[in-house]
Steps between C-alpha positions, in 0.01 A plus 500: 500500500298789638296695248556874523187708448567859399265751656367785287636841588357843445716692258483868431568478128220674311251465786274745674569453869234527768649584838234431763583669829282389791713669762249769591252489786276223375343161564608365157131454422542653156769248408272221618208647302697498175542123523121476447496707179351331194457782244788466444670275751843580639624179335394630157683827564820339630514238223425754226191307391315810380542608135738792456612503862872576536735258671453533876732440794304517826678552830223443751549337840200269454621327185875561470577136572866510406600770747551517871552800729873436514537174308360309204577530132491874550473728798150639462586855602781515243244578228418822683867591523537429126215741430661756728826468305315547171549138388128422450330676213209530479332414828163560665513569873204353687449629854286319755440653842490857628813713534578612857664831575851412611578864591271526803714304749857533629611140437402165356277444200137413437541254213767384259572268211832315494837626620747753373803294385735782597387520862309179562218709643135484386400728212173678565210479261512874445870482407421240233232731362747788493752287312282304258201722415708739283641202308174307454307498175179487703403498867193298599350536849290195586243486777356784705800513733741575215260726312358722775648378830212276604456369853853596606442865408180551697472777756715449809756269342858542628681428172387789280412238237397613153443369151751509216341812340527682833866403525611564141245770421165475323642661186807275492592344166732211421789538259263367232251776582256270680316618811479275804236235431282419802287187529336521844305240693533343845592251377535582134268335249707221335394564140515878536867467589579239236330711232690812600836319502420365154403844371825652627705222340328556166562872540869444572510285184347787301173314436262706716428873536551699819316328781179696579495601866251697709583781742598246767738327251272195467441331161180654367363184343511326838393782733275713281173385659378468856425182692132598492493528120619140463322350801229233473326669795473844337142442385388452857646842591291661228187338641580598858544138606778494760636215708480531877719197570764296323379214283245707310531524119388866504711819508744513793562877512332529840738235635797723414567444128679791328442355153316799349813720524792254483682444171549126464403229251488203737119444490499489122822301461468261791808398694638176351378379161206739524381356831478688831569863584400693813132594441448196278545276803323731747790709625488879518738715297738682736668712231840329490581620146466867593775744608295589811506143633473414785452826693220648292297177502499425870316367696448229242174346622303826527278635225705754300397860582409583142297181469266601781343775293512323164370168636210675672411673175532169316275334757225758439493502121637149462203338669263687269706396196501142622119495537447647153741247354309229683182598317678491164671174591170333586362581153816393318519175695186365322442384145305725258122443500494364145711197585201277574396161371208503254395576143493879536793730421513789750818672380325741264598295197242515216453192288532551124377156402 
């Protein structure tokens, strides 16, 4: 007799659904990055292992093991059609990849996600945004492509690519009154994304206040400081000690690092489990979390224009500061004179017996 094993299915009863759409112009690097999250991990989110987290149903191509494109326990794209018909409530729409402008060509399409069951033809990414954004409790743009257009939106591109805020409008609000939440990065920082997803889920459950965002719609607690302010190399900048080649532990601004003006927490947080991160491992910051990326940060390997003046000034006064600190350091690196072997006390103590 053959034993029948029942597979678990994702139900929509009482769950907050996460619809992850990776149909934009993208390399799927942000999806891959999330698999490395540890604070919290995607497994903890999906399994509801965090206290107070609502029941979650995640529809994400990387982990939706029970679905196939057109077969399996469920047709994967059917969850999107359910949301479009108003059968999923509430749901968070996650968008990965930039949104091309489908209106700038006479035929064809730039990118799509699944097929229209009425026509059998592909449904464009922008059509899904038009249909689902007004019905979503929250819209989360993940990665620099989805947030600000990224590589695909650089000058000279033929697609007219843009980020979700450009497409929906920077002042757009969901039906729950939430603005678009942008978590940039190329790729995105794993824990930054996992933290933001968790915050939104707690907010949907009524257990967190309005998510604090900056003017670029980024979470303030993640993007409130610059790379430079959290960088292990920042002290070298102050002392005018700059690297002239890769492999040096000193400041890498002259090699092309934009850290002093880029809002990102990677140096302080590390990449995975607190380890790694661009300048931490000797790589320059190229500004991938900023709305001006990549155009305003190119060419990447040249010293940033603003750094030329500031680094020269730092070199002049920094060397003087470093010498003065060297004098102080040499005196502090020795024991006090009274710590000597012998019968005499040299600390200024007066015997009373």
